N, CA, C and O atoms as a GROMACS GRO file, in nm:
protein
  432
    1MET      N    1  -1.815  -4.451   2.860
    1MET     CA    2  -1.803  -4.381   2.737
    1MET      C    3  -1.658  -4.350   2.705
    1MET      O    4  -1.572  -4.342   2.792
    2LEU      N    5  -1.634  -4.334   2.576
    2LEU     CA    6  -1.498  -4.304   2.533
    2LEU      C    7  -1.470  -4.155   2.528
    2LEU      O    8  -1.355  -4.113   2.541
    3ILE      N    9  -1.572  -4.075   2.508
    3ILE     CA   10  -1.555  -3.931   2.497
    3ILE      C   11  -1.612  -3.867   2.622
    3ILE      O   12  -1.725  -3.894   2.661
    4SER      N   13  -1.531  -3.781   2.686
    4SER     CA   14  -1.579  -3.714   2.806
    4SER      C   15  -1.647  -3.582   2.769
    4SER      O   16  -1.618  -3.525   2.664
    5ASN      N   17  -1.735  -3.536   2.854
    5ASN     CA   18  -1.807  -3.411   2.830
    5ASN      C   19  -1.716  -3.292   2.858
    5ASN      O   20  -1.633  -3.295   2.949
    6ALA      N   21  -1.733  -3.186   2.778
    6ALA     CA   22  -1.656  -3.063   2.797
    6ALA      C   23  -1.752  -2.956   2.844
    6ALA      O   24  -1.852  -2.927   2.778
    7TYR      N   25  -1.723  -2.897   2.957
    7TYR     CA   26  -1.810  -2.794   3.014
    7TYR      C   27  -1.740  -2.659   3.005
    7TYR      O   28  -1.618  -2.650   3.019
    8ALA      N   29  -1.818  -2.554   2.981
    8ALA     CA   30  -1.763  -2.418   2.973
    8ALA      C   31  -1.721  -2.373   3.111
    8ALA      O   32  -1.788  -2.402   3.211
    9GLN      N   33  -1.609  -2.301   3.117
    9GLN     CA   34  -1.562  -2.250   3.245
    9GLN      C   35  -1.617  -2.110   3.267
    9GLN      O   36  -1.658  -2.043   3.173
   10ALA      N   37  -1.618  -2.068   3.390
   10ALA     CA   38  -1.666  -1.934   3.424
   10ALA      C   39  -1.570  -1.830   3.370
   10ALA      O   40  -1.448  -1.852   3.368
   11ALA      N   41  -1.623  -1.716   3.324
   11ALA     CA   42  -1.541  -1.609   3.270
   11ALA      C   43  -1.458  -1.546   3.380
   11ALA      O   44  -1.505  -1.529   3.493
   12GLY      N   45  -1.332  -1.510   3.347
   12GLY     CA   46  -1.244  -1.447   3.444
   12GLY      C   47  -1.275  -1.299   3.456
   12GLY      O   48  -1.354  -1.246   3.378
   13ALA      N   49  -1.216  -1.234   3.551
   13ALA     CA   50  -1.236  -1.090   3.571
   13ALA      C   51  -1.170  -1.013   3.457
   13ALA      O   52  -1.063  -1.051   3.410
   14ALA      N   53  -1.234  -0.905   3.412
   14ALA     CA   54  -1.181  -0.824   3.303
   14ALA      C   55  -1.059  -0.747   3.350
   14ALA      O   56  -1.059  -0.688   3.459
   15ASP      N   57  -0.953  -0.747   3.267
   15ASP     CA   58  -0.830  -0.675   3.299
   15ASP      C   59  -0.837  -0.534   3.238
   15ASP      O   60  -0.846  -0.524   3.115
   16PRO      N   61  -0.835  -0.427   3.317
   16PRO     CA   62  -0.849  -0.291   3.259
   16PRO      C   63  -0.733  -0.250   3.170
   16PRO      O   64  -0.752  -0.167   3.081
   17THR      N   65  -0.613  -0.305   3.189
   17THR     CA   66  -0.499  -0.268   3.106
   17THR      C   67  -0.488  -0.357   2.982
   17THR      O   68  -0.402  -0.332   2.898
   18GLY      N   69  -0.570  -0.457   2.968
   18GLY     CA   70  -0.564  -0.548   2.854
   18GLY      C   71  -0.592  -0.478   2.723
   18GLY      O   72  -0.527  -0.508   2.623
   19GLY      N   73  -0.686  -0.385   2.719
   19GLY     CA   74  -0.718  -0.312   2.598
   19GLY      C   75  -0.603  -0.224   2.552
   19GLY      O   76  -0.573  -0.217   2.433
   20LEU      N   77  -0.538  -0.157   2.646
   20LEU     CA   78  -0.424  -0.070   2.613
   20LEU      C   79  -0.305  -0.153   2.566
   20LEU      O   80  -0.236  -0.116   2.472
   21MET      N   81  -0.281  -0.262   2.632
   21MET     CA   82  -0.169  -0.348   2.591
   21MET      C   83  -0.195  -0.411   2.455
   21MET      O   84  -0.102  -0.440   2.380
   22GLY      N   85  -0.322  -0.432   2.422
   22GLY     CA   86  -0.354  -0.486   2.290
   22GLY      C   87  -0.330  -0.384   2.180
   22GLY      O   88  -0.298  -0.422   2.067
   23LEU      N   89  -0.347  -0.255   2.209
   23LEU     CA   90  -0.325  -0.150   2.110
   23LEU      C   91  -0.179  -0.105   2.100
   23LEU      O   92  -0.141  -0.040   2.003
   24LEU      N   93  -0.099  -0.140   2.198
   24LEU     CA   94   0.041  -0.095   2.201
   24LEU      C   95   0.119  -0.136   2.076
   24LEU      O   96   0.191  -0.053   2.022
   25PRO      N   97   0.109  -0.261   2.028
   25PRO     CA   98   0.183  -0.295   1.905
   25PRO      C   99   0.140  -0.213   1.784
   25PRO      O  100   0.223  -0.176   1.701
   26MET      N  101   0.009  -0.184   1.773
   26MET     CA  102  -0.039  -0.102   1.662
   26MET      C  103   0.016   0.040   1.670
   26MET      O  104   0.056   0.098   1.568
   27ILE      N  105   0.020   0.096   1.788
   27ILE     CA  106   0.072   0.230   1.808
   27ILE      C  107   0.221   0.233   1.774
   27ILE      O  108   0.267   0.327   1.709
   28LEU      N  109   0.295   0.134   1.818
   28LEU     CA  110   0.438   0.127   1.787
   28LEU      C  111   0.463   0.113   1.637
   28LEU      O  112   0.555   0.175   1.583
   29MET      N  113   0.381   0.033   1.569
   29MET     CA  114   0.397   0.018   1.424
   29MET      C  115   0.370   0.152   1.354
   29MET      O  116   0.442   0.186   1.260
   30PHE      N  117   0.270   0.226   1.397
   30PHE     CA  118   0.242   0.356   1.337
   30PHE      C  119   0.358   0.452   1.357
   30PHE      O  120   0.396   0.524   1.265
   31VAL      N  121   0.416   0.453   1.476
   31VAL     CA  122   0.530   0.542   1.504
   31VAL      C  123   0.649   0.507   1.415
   31VAL      O  124   0.714   0.596   1.361
   32VAL      N  125   0.677   0.378   1.399
   32VAL     CA  126   0.789   0.335   1.316
   32VAL      C  127   0.763   0.374   1.170
   32VAL      O  128   0.853   0.425   1.103
   33ILE      N  129   0.643   0.350   1.121
   33ILE     CA  130   0.610   0.386   0.983
   33ILE      C  131   0.620   0.536   0.964
   33ILE      O  132   0.666   0.582   0.859
   34TRP      N  133   0.578   0.614   1.063
   34TRP     CA  134   0.585   0.760   1.054
   34TRP      C  135   0.729   0.807   1.035
   34TRP      O  136   0.757   0.889   0.947
   35PHE      N  137   0.821   0.755   1.118
   35PHE     CA  138   0.959   0.802   1.112
   35PHE      C  139   1.038   0.743   0.996
   35PHE      O  140   1.133   0.806   0.951
   36LEU      N  141   1.001   0.625   0.947
   36LEU     CA  142   1.078   0.563   0.840
   36LEU      C  143   1.023   0.594   0.700
   36LEU      O  144   1.097   0.590   0.603
   37MET      N  145   0.892   0.624   0.690
   37MET     CA  146   0.835   0.642   0.557
   37MET      C  147   0.768   0.778   0.537
   37MET      O  148   0.800   0.848   0.441
   38ILE      N  149   0.678   0.815   0.623
   38ILE     CA  150   0.597   0.934   0.600
   38ILE      C  151   0.677   1.062   0.617
   38ILE      O  152   0.670   1.151   0.533
   39ARG      N  153   0.753   1.072   0.724
   39ARG     CA  154   0.828   1.194   0.752
   39ARG      C  155   0.934   1.224   0.645
   39ARG      O  156   0.943   1.338   0.601
   40PRO      N  157   1.015   1.124   0.601
   40PRO     CA  158   1.112   1.154   0.494
   40PRO      C  159   1.043   1.194   0.362
   40PRO      O  160   1.094   1.278   0.288
   41GLN      N  161   0.928   1.132   0.332
   41GLN     CA  162   0.856   1.168   0.211
   41GLN      C  163   0.807   1.313   0.217
   41GLN      O  164   0.814   1.384   0.117
   42MET      N  165   0.759   1.356   0.332
   42MET     CA  166   0.714   1.494   0.348
   42MET      C  167   0.831   1.590   0.333
   42MET      O  168   0.816   1.699   0.277
   43LYS      N  169   0.948   1.550   0.384
   43LYS     CA  170   1.067   1.635   0.374
   43LYS      C  171   1.110   1.650   0.227
   43LYS      O  172   1.145   1.759   0.184
   44ARG      N  173   1.108   1.538   0.151
   44ARG     CA  174   1.144   1.545   0.009
   44ARG      C  175   1.045   1.631  -0.068
   44ARG      O  176   1.084   1.707  -0.156
   45ALA      N  177   0.918   1.619  -0.036
   45ALA     CA  178   0.816   1.699  -0.106
   45ALA      C  179   0.836   1.848  -0.077
   45ALA      O  180   0.819   1.931  -0.166
   46LYS      N  181   0.872   1.882   0.045
   46LYS     CA  182   0.897   2.022   0.082
   46LYS      C  183   1.019   2.076   0.007
   46LYS      O  184   1.017   2.189  -0.041
   47GLU      N  185   1.125   1.995  -0.003
   47GLU     CA  186   1.246   2.036  -0.075
   47GLU      C  187   1.216   2.055  -0.224
   47GLU      O  188   1.265   2.150  -0.285
   48HIS      N  189   1.136   1.965  -0.282
   48HIS     CA  190   1.102   1.976  -0.425
   48HIS      C  191   1.017   2.100  -0.451
   48HIS      O  192   1.034   2.167  -0.553
   49LYS      N  193   0.927   2.131  -0.360
   49LYS     CA  194   0.844   2.251  -0.375
   49LYS      C  195   0.931   2.377  -0.373
   49LYS      O  196   0.907   2.470  -0.449
   50ALA      N  197   1.032   2.379  -0.285
   50ALA     CA  198   1.124   2.493  -0.279
   50ALA      C  199   1.208   2.502  -0.407
   50ALA      O  200   1.235   2.611  -0.456
   51LEU      N  201   1.249   2.387  -0.461
   51LEU     CA  202   1.328   2.383  -0.583
   51LEU      C  203   1.246   2.440  -0.700
   51LEU      O  204   1.297   2.519  -0.779
   52VAL      N  205   1.121   2.399  -0.710
   52VAL     CA  206   1.034   2.446  -0.818
   52VAL      C  207   1.006   2.595  -0.804
   52VAL      O  208   1.002   2.667  -0.904
   53ALA      N  209   0.988   2.642  -0.682
   53ALA     CA  210   0.961   2.784  -0.660
   53ALA      C  211   1.083   2.871  -0.694
   53ALA      O  212   1.068   2.988  -0.728
   54ALA      N  213   1.202   2.815  -0.684
   54ALA     CA  214   1.325   2.892  -0.707
   54ALA      C  215   1.374   2.885  -0.851
   54ALA      O  216   1.481   2.939  -0.881
   55LEU      N  217   1.300   2.821  -0.940
   55LEU     CA  218   1.345   2.814  -1.080
   55LEU      C  219   1.355   2.953  -1.140
   55LEU      O  220   1.269   3.038  -1.119
   56ALA      N  221   1.462   2.974  -1.216
   56ALA     CA  222   1.483   3.103  -1.280
   56ALA      C  223   1.538   3.082  -1.420
   56ALA      O  224   1.588   2.974  -1.454
   57LYS      N  225   1.529   3.185  -1.501
   57LYS     CA  226   1.581   3.180  -1.636
   57LYS      C  227   1.731   3.155  -1.633
   57LYS      O  228   1.803   3.220  -1.556
   58GLY      N  229   1.778   3.063  -1.715
   58GLY     CA  230   1.921   3.032  -1.721
   58GLY      C  231   1.960   2.910  -1.639
   58GLY      O  232   2.072   2.860  -1.653
   59ASP      N  233   1.871   2.861  -1.554
   59ASP     CA  234   1.902   2.740  -1.476
   59ASP      C  235   1.910   2.620  -1.569
   59ASP      O  236   1.833   2.609  -1.664
   60GLU      N  237   2.002   2.531  -1.540
   60GLU     CA  238   2.012   2.406  -1.614
   60GLU      C  239   1.940   2.300  -1.532
   60GLU      O  240   1.972   2.278  -1.416
   61VAL      N  241   1.842   2.235  -1.595
   61VAL     CA  242   1.756   2.144  -1.521
   61VAL      C  243   1.755   2.005  -1.584
   61VAL      O  244   1.790   1.987  -1.701
   62LEU      N  245   1.716   1.909  -1.504
   62LEU     CA  246   1.696   1.771  -1.547
   62LEU      C  247   1.553   1.735  -1.510
   62LEU      O  248   1.515   1.742  -1.393
   63THR      N  249   1.473   1.695  -1.609
   63THR     CA  250   1.334   1.662  -1.580
   63THR      C  251   1.326   1.521  -1.522
   63THR      O  252   1.423   1.446  -1.524
   64GLN      N  253   1.209   1.487  -1.469
   64GLN     CA  254   1.190   1.354  -1.414
   64GLN      C  255   1.193   1.248  -1.523
   64GLN      O  256   1.215   1.130  -1.495
   65GLY      N  257   1.171   1.288  -1.646
   65GLY     CA  258   1.178   1.196  -1.759
   65GLY      C  259   1.320   1.178  -1.812
   65GLY      O  260   1.343   1.093  -1.898
   66GLY      N  261   1.416   1.256  -1.761
   66GLY     CA  262   1.555   1.242  -1.802
   66GLY      C  263   1.600   1.340  -1.908
   66GLY      O  264   1.711   1.325  -1.960
   67VAL      N  265   1.521   1.438  -1.941
   67VAL     CA  266   1.557   1.538  -2.042
   67VAL      C  267   1.632   1.653  -1.972
   67VAL      O  268   1.584   1.709  -1.874
   68ALA      N  269   1.750   1.685  -2.025
   68ALA     CA  270   1.829   1.793  -1.968
   68ALA      C  271   1.821   1.914  -2.060
   68ALA      O  272   1.821   1.900  -2.183
   69GLY      N  273   1.814   2.031  -2.001
   69GLY     CA  274   1.808   2.153  -2.080
   69GLY      C  275   1.823   2.277  -1.995
   69GLY      O  276   1.843   2.269  -1.874
   70ARG      N  277   1.814   2.393  -2.061
   70ARG     CA  278   1.831   2.521  -1.995
   70ARG      C  279   1.697   2.594  -1.996
   70ARG      O  280   1.629   2.599  -2.098
   71VAL      N  281   1.658   2.651  -1.882
   71VAL     CA  282   1.532   2.723  -1.869
   71VAL      C  283   1.544   2.854  -1.945
   71VAL      O  284   1.637   2.932  -1.922
   72THR      N  285   1.448   2.879  -2.035
   72THR     CA  286   1.447   3.004  -2.111
   72THR      C  287   1.337   3.098  -2.065
   72THR      O  288   1.348   3.219  -2.081
   73GLN      N  289   1.231   3.042  -2.008
   73GLN     CA  290   1.119   3.125  -1.963
   73GLN      C  291   1.046   3.050  -1.853
   73GLN      O  292   1.025   2.929  -1.862
   74VAL      N  293   1.006   3.123  -1.747
   74VAL     CA  294   0.935   3.064  -1.635
   74VAL      C  295   0.798   3.128  -1.624
   74VAL      O  296   0.786   3.250  -1.615
   75GLY      N  297   0.695   3.044  -1.623
   75GLY     CA  298   0.558   3.093  -1.607
   75GLY      C  299   0.504   3.052  -1.471
   75GLY      O  300   0.579   3.008  -1.384
   76ASP      N  301   0.374   3.067  -1.454
   76ASP     CA  302   0.312   3.030  -1.327
   76ASP      C  303   0.316   2.879  -1.304
   76ASP      O  304   0.350   2.834  -1.194
   77SER      N  305   0.282   2.802  -1.404
   77SER     CA  306   0.281   2.657  -1.385
   77SER      C  307   0.359   2.581  -1.492
   77SER      O  308   0.370   2.459  -1.485
   78PHE      N  309   0.412   2.652  -1.592
   78PHE     CA  310   0.491   2.588  -1.697
   78PHE      C  311   0.626   2.655  -1.712
   78PHE      O  312   0.644   2.771  -1.675
   79VAL      N  313   0.723   2.579  -1.767
   79VAL     CA  314   0.859   2.628  -1.789
   79VAL      C  315   0.898   2.594  -1.932
   79VAL      O  316   0.870   2.484  -1.980
   80HIS      N  317   0.960   2.688  -2.002
   80HIS     CA  318   1.014   2.663  -2.135
   80HIS      C  319   1.160   2.620  -2.116
   80HIS      O  320   1.240   2.690  -2.054
   81VAL      N  321   1.192   2.503  -2.171
   81VAL     CA  322   1.327   2.448  -2.157
   81VAL      C  323   1.386   2.427  -2.295
   81VAL      O  324   1.326   2.362  -2.381
   82GLU      N  325   1.505   2.483  -2.316
   82GLU     CA  326   1.575   2.464  -2.443
   82GLU      C  327   1.663   2.340  -2.429
   82GLU      O  328   1.755   2.336  -2.347
   83ILE      N  329   1.632   2.238  -2.512
   83ILE     CA  330   1.706   2.111  -2.501
   83ILE      C  331   1.814   2.099  -2.608
   83ILE      O  332   1.904   2.016  -2.596
   84ALA      N  333   1.806   2.182  -2.712
   84ALA     CA  334   1.908   2.188  -2.817
   84ALA      C  335   1.898   2.328  -2.879
   84ALA      O  336   1.811   2.407  -2.841
   85ASP      N  337   1.985   2.358  -2.974
   85ASP     CA  338   1.980   2.488  -3.039
   85ASP      C  339   1.845   2.504  -3.110
   85ASP      O  340   1.808   2.423  -3.195
   86ASN      N  341   1.773   2.609  -3.073
   86ASN     CA  342   1.642   2.643  -3.131
   86ASN      C  343   1.537   2.534  -3.112
   86ASN      O  344   1.441   2.526  -3.189
   87VAL      N  345   1.552   2.450  -3.012
   87VAL     CA  346   1.451   2.348  -2.978
   87VAL      C  347   1.408   2.374  -2.834
   87VAL      O  348   1.482   2.349  -2.740
   88VAL      N  349   1.284   2.425  -2.820
   88VAL     CA  350   1.232   2.461  -2.688
   88VAL      C  351   1.108   2.377  -2.662
   88VAL      O  352   1.019   2.368  -2.746
   89ILE      N  353   1.104   2.316  -2.544
   89ILE     CA  354   0.986   2.239  -2.505
   89ILE      C  355   0.920   2.306  -2.386
   89ILE      O  356   0.984   2.379  -2.310
   90LEU      N  357   0.792   2.281  -2.372
   90LEU     CA  358   0.715   2.337  -2.262
   90LEU      C  359   0.683   2.223  -2.166
   90LEU      O  360   0.621   2.124  -2.204
   91ILE      N  361   0.727   2.238  -2.041
   91ILE     CA  362   0.703   2.133  -1.942
   91ILE      C  363   0.636   2.193  -1.818
   91ILE      O  364   0.645   2.313  -1.794
   92LYS      N  365   0.571   2.110  -1.743
   92LYS     CA  366   0.509   2.151  -1.618
   92LYS      C  367   0.620   2.171  -1.515
   92LYS      O  368   0.717   2.095  -1.513
   93LYS      N  369   0.605   2.271  -1.431
   93LYS     CA  370   0.710   2.302  -1.332
   93LYS      C  371   0.739   2.182  -1.241
   93LYS      O  372   0.854   2.155  -1.207
   94GLU      N  373   0.633   2.110  -1.202
   94GLU     CA  374   0.650   1.999  -1.108
   94GLU      C  375   0.730   1.882  -1.168
   94GLU      O  376   0.778   1.796  -1.095
   95SER      N  377   0.744   1.879  -1.303
   95SER     CA  378   0.819   1.771  -1.364
   95SER      C  379   0.970   1.794  -1.364
   95SER      O  380   1.046   1.708  -1.408
   96VAL      N  381   1.013   1.909  -1.315
   96VAL     CA  382   1.157   1.934  -1.300
   96VAL      C  383   1.206   1.852  -1.181
   96VAL      O  384   1.159   1.868  -1.069
   97GLY      N  385   1.300   1.763  -1.208
   97GLY     CA  386   1.348   1.675  -1.104
   97GLY      C  387   1.468   1.728  -1.029
   97GLY      O  388   1.484   1.704  -0.909
   98ASN      N  389   1.555   1.803  -1.099
   98ASN     CA  390   1.679   1.847  -1.039
   98ASN      C  391   1.729   1.972  -1.110
   98ASN      O  392   1.707   1.989  -1.230
   99VAL      N  393   1.796   2.058  -1.037
   99VAL     CA  394   1.865   2.172  -1.097
   99VAL      C  395   2.013   2.136  -1.099
   99VAL      O  396   2.073   2.107  -0.995
  100LEU      N  397   2.070   2.138  -1.219
  100LEU     CA  398   2.210   2.099  -1.236
  100LEU      C  399   2.303   2.216  -1.209
  100LEU      O  400   2.261   2.332  -1.220
  101PRO      N  401   2.428   2.189  -1.173
  101PRO     CA  402   2.525   2.298  -1.155
  101PRO      C  403   2.549   2.368  -1.288
  101PRO      O  404   2.540   2.307  -1.395
  102LYS      N  405   2.582   2.497  -1.281
  102LYS     CA  406   2.606   2.576  -1.401
  102LYS      C  407   2.721   2.516  -1.482
  102LYS      O  408   2.822   2.475  -1.425
  103GLY      N  409   2.705   2.510  -1.614
  103GLY     CA  410   2.810   2.456  -1.702
  103GLY      C  411   2.802   2.307  -1.723
  103GLY      O  412   2.887   2.253  -1.794
  104THR      N  413   2.707   2.240  -1.667
  104THR     CA  414   2.696   2.096  -1.683
  104THR      C  415   2.663   2.058  -1.827
  104THR      O  416   2.717   1.961  -1.880
  105LEU      N  417   2.575   2.133  -1.889
  105LEU     CA  418   2.533   2.100  -2.026
  105LEU      C  419   2.643   2.128  -2.128
  105LEU      O  420   2.646   2.062  -2.231
  106LYS      N  421   2.731   2.222  -2.103
  106LYS     CA  422   2.840   2.251  -2.196
  106LYS      C  423   2.939   2.136  -2.200
  106LYS      O  424   2.997   2.109  -2.306
  107SER      N  425   2.960   2.068  -2.089
  107SER     CA  426   3.060   1.961  -2.083
  107SER      C  427   3.005   1.830  -2.139
  107SER      O  428   3.083   1.738  -2.164
  108ALA      N  429   2.873   1.820  -2.160
  108ALA     CA  430   2.814   1.693  -2.208
  108ALA      C  431   2.825   1.676  -2.356
  108ALA      O  432   2.780   1.575  -2.410
   0.00000   0.00000   0.00000
């Protein structure tokens, strides 16, 4: 015959450390993702929460949409921002992206 028969070989002994070694790359990937992505994101969220909690009347802010203005009134979840003379908009506190240094709007 031209084709030889293929027979199944007997199963080898089970390696007790094989399961742990198989999970090691997954564990390492999770650790790397934690330190490179999740942890910095949590830190930024904590800083933003502190920034929003510290908003006060007279602060000059920049919204996430790019609108700059001065805080005229702070409520529980909304902020009144004056973007021009006698033009006041109402925005959600969480949409404040940055607090600008005092006097920034006068120089613009």
